N, C-alpha and C positions, 0 to 999 in steps of 0.2 A: 251475863250468864244466870243461869237458874239449875237448880238439881234436883228431880223432883224422882219419888219412890210410888210404891202401890201394892199395899197388904189390905191382907182382903181377912177384915173382921166380922163379930157375929151381928154386928149395928149396921154393917156394909163396907164397902170398897173407901178403904183410908189412901189419900193420896196425900202427904206432906210435902212439902217444899222449901228450898233455901234458896236467895236471890240475891244477887250483889248485881249494883246498878252504878255507872259514873254516868252523871250529866253533865254537858257541856253547852254553854248557853254562849255563842260569840260575843265579841267585844264591840265597842262602839262606845258612844259618848249621847248623854243626854243636856239637853241644854233647857232651862226655862229665863223667860225675860219678862223682870216686874218692871213697868212701864207707868209713868206718875209724868204729870203736867211739865214737871221742870228737867226729867233727867230718866235713865233706866239704868236698869245692872242685870246683868245674868248670871247664874248658880250654870256651873256645869257641875256634872258628875259622869264618872267611867262606869261603864257596865260592863258585863262579862266574869262568867264566873266558871267552875268547877268544882261538882259538889259529888260525893258519893252515897249510894245507897244502900240498906244491908237489911232483911226480912225474910222472915220464914210463916210460913202458914201453911194449911192444908184444908181437902175438899174432901165429905163424909158422903157419898152416894148413899140416900137412907131407903131408897126405890127407884123405881123408872122415871119417875117426873119430881123426886124433893133428894136437896142435896143440902148440907150444912158447912159453909166457908167461915174461917178466920184468917187471919194475918195479921202479925206485929211487926213495926220495922221502923229505925229512923236514919235519918238524913243528918248528913256533916260537910261543914263548908270544907272542900280539899284545895284552893285557890283562885284566885282572881280581884279582883276590884273588889265586887258584891261578895257580900256575907251571907250563906244559904244557909240553911240550918234548920231542922224542927225536935220538939220534942218525940217522945216515943208516943205513936201512932198505931191506933191496935182499930181492925174492924171485924167483924160478926154480923153475921145473915143466915137466911136461910132463900132458896133460891126454890122454886114451883115451876114446874112446865107445864102447861096445858094445852 
């Protein structure tokens, strides 16, 4: 889900947004086999997870060919056999069109 807006400022057109994402990785089973001359051993692990992500950001149009953008977000584990999460993530950049 994404909510966005548009505000005209003295620096250019500001487009702030917030988003909420639900990620689902299907279940399954990974198996690795370690084999030696006398025997082998299988190690199995379940896969599959649900995670949620919350982020907010902006795009600031500085002109027809230049914009500044940024985003701040975090990912949380929400269930499943695999634990998926992240620290606080951020990005900032300058986009040029030619």
